[in-house]
N, C-alpha and C positions, 0 to 999 in steps of 0.2 A: 364498517371501516373495514379494512384488511388487515392479517393480523404484523404484529410490527416486526420488524428481523433487525437483531445489532449487531451490526459485523464491523471489527477494527481494521484497519489497516496504517501502512508503515513506510514514507519516504525516507529511503535509506538514502544518505547522502556522502558521498565522497570527497577526497580533497579538493578535488577539481570543480565543485558543485555541482555533479552530476547525480541525476537521482535513477534508482534501479525500476526499471518494471517488468513484468514476468506476461509470459503468455499462457492463455489459459489452455489447458491440455484438450485434446480431441476427446469425447463421452461426455463433457463436463459441460453446462450450461453457458451461454455464451463464448463456446471454445473458439481460441482464435486470437480473441482481444486482447489487449494487454490490458495489465493489473498494475496496482499495488500491491505485495506482497501482504497478506496479513489471513484474516476469517472469521468466523464467526464465534461470539461469545458463549460461551457454556452456563447454563443455570448454576449462579454462585459464584462465576471467576470475574475477575478485574480485567478492564480492556486490556491493562498494562499487562496482567498474566497473561491472557489469552496472543497477544503478539509476541512477549518471550516466547510461547511453546509453539508457535505456530511459525517463526524465523528461525527456529531452531528444528523442525520437522522440515520446512518447504526449504532453506536456504542452507543447515549446515554451520549455523554460527549462534554465538551465544550473545545476549543482548542482556545487559541488567535495567534495570525499572529505571534509577535515574538517567540515564542517556536516551530517556523516551521524553521528546517534551510536545504535546497537544499543541496543535497549528490550525486546524479548521474542522469542520464537517461536512459533510451531504446527506440531505434528506431528500429520499427520491421516490416514487409511487412506481414499482413493477406494477406489474394487472394482478399476482396475486398474491402480495405482502409490498410493505412502506417498508423500504432499508433507512435504516440511520446508519452513519457511517462517519465514526470520529476518524480524523487524518494523525498522526502524529510525524514527526521526524526524530531520524536518531542518524547520528553521526561517529560512535562511536559502536564498536562490536569487534568479539573477538571470533579469530578463525577466515575463512575464507568462501566468499559466495560462492556456494554453486546450486544449479539446477534438480530438485529432488524430486521435484509434482508437478512442474510446468514443461513447457515445449521451448522455449527459449527462455532466455534473461538480457535484458540491455541495461546500460547505461549510458543515458541521456540528459541533457543541458532542458531544466524544465520549459524552458519556449521552443523544444522543440517537440516537447510532450504531445500538442496536437496534429503529429505527424502520425501518430500512432493510433490506429482503432482503438477507442475503449470503452466497455460497460459507461450508460449513459450515466450510472451516480457517480464516476468516477471523474468524469471530464469537469464537475463545477469546482473540482479542487484544483487545479493547474494553473489560475490565477494565485492563488495563494503562495503556492511553490515559485512562481515566478517573481513574485514579491517578495518573500522571501531570499532567495540568492540572486534575481535580479540576472544582468546579460554575462556578466562575469564570474570568473571562479571566487572562492572566498577563501583566506588563510587565516 
């Protein structure tokens, strides 16, 4: 069996029920594809701590742990490793989202996510977001 890689992702949801996706930069694996922000969980690090660190590094925002709610996860076998990716939802953060490490950022409705090419491990996460947010914005 290939090695297991634990990566954590976050669906940031704005007040209109849109989710943030980020485009992977040139020079990285799967460059140009759209993904949920997040990153690799380091040894001894909790998934929530990883997200807090990654969201600050990648997007310049501050997230507090109580604002992270686990939603679902993906389990996907890539050729050289098996990816396990919990997806958290966050509706509250401090600061303004900016692209620090990605080519571009977009706010899209969950039912529009399939219009953006995503890594194969991210695609199974879409139905849970559609179920959570639905077709209409939440208030």
